[in-house]
C-alpha positions as a Python dict, from the first residue, in 0.01 Angstrom:
ca = {
    (1, 'X'): (0, 0, 0),
    (2, 'X'): (-37, 251, -282),
    (3, 'X'): (-355, 419, -156),
    (4, 'X'): (-174, 666, 69),
    (5, 'X'): (-495, 837, 182),
    (6, 'X'): (-662, 501, 263),
    (7, 'X'): (-983, 611, 87),
    (8, 'X'): (-1024, 305, -133),
    (9, 'X'): (-907, 484, -444),
    (10, 'X'): (-575, 595, -586),
    (11, 'X'): (-460, 918, -743),
    (12, 'X'): (-283, 938, -1077),
    (13, 'X'): (54, 961, -899),
    (14, 'X'): (-29, 658, -684),
    (15, 'X'): (-132, 470, -999),
    (16, 'X'): (199, 559, -1163),
    (17, 'X'): (383, 427, -857),
    (18, 'X'): (176, 106, -869),
    (19, 'X'): (239, 63, -1240),
    (20, 'X'): (614, 113, -1191),
    (21, 'X'): (611, -142, -907),
    (22, 'X'): (427, -399, -1121),
    (23, 'X'): (672, -353, -1408),
    (24, 'X'): (964, -389, -1167),
    (25, 'X'): (821, -715, -1029),
    (26, 'X'): (762, -844, -1383),
    (27, 'X'): (1127, -777, -1474),
    (28, 'X'): (1242, -944, -1151),
    (29, 'X'): (1023, -1248, -1222),
    (30, 'X'): (1157, -1276, -1575),
    (31, 'X'): (1515, -1259, -1446),
    (32, 'X'): (1448, -1533, -1191),
    (33, 'X'): (1260, -1757, -1438),
    (34, 'X'): (1574, -1911, -1587),
    (35, 'X'): (1406, -2123, -1854),
    (36, 'X'): (1142, -1854, -1932),
    (37, 'X'): (851, -2095, -1905),
    (38, 'X'): (639, -1851, -1703),
    (39, 'X'): (663, -2063, -1386),
    (40, 'X'): (910, -2061, -1099),
    (41, 'X'): (1065, -2392, -1004),
    (42, 'X'): (1166, -2460, -645),
    (43, 'X'): (1521, -2356, -727),
    (44, 'X'): (1398, -2033, -888),
    (45, 'X'): (1179, -1953, -586),
    (46, 'X'): (1482, -2008, -362),
    (47, 'X'): (1685, -1767, -579),
    (48, 'X'): (1407, -1509, -565),
    (49, 'X'): (1375, -1529, -187),
    (50, 'X'): (1751, -1520, -137),
    (51, 'X'): (1775, -1224, -374),
    (52, 'X'): (1512, -1044, -168),
    (53, 'X'): (1718, -1100, 146),
    (54, 'X'): (1528, -1400, 285),
    (55, 'X'): (1784, -1667, 365),
    (56, 'X'): (1550, -1947, 463),
    (57, 'X'): (1667, -2294, 561),
    (58, 'X'): (1641, -2551, 282),
    (59, 'X'): (1381, -2745, 487),
    (60, 'X'): (1147, -2444, 478),
    (61, 'X'): (1195, -2402, 104),
    (62, 'X'): (1109, -2769, 49),
    (63, 'X'): (775, -2708, 221),
    (64, 'X'): (697, -2425, -19),
}
């Protein structure tokens, strides 16, 4: 995903992009984790998926 040349290694710019992506995901996780316990409840997972544009039926979310 970040290894644009598909050589099995990343450049400094690719690493910066990866690092930025990781920090973005960490912020998103922390915003979704309502009680800040470091875990996502079923409700929090549903919020995360809905926020990412995945409007799954409740039955599917119960399986997760």
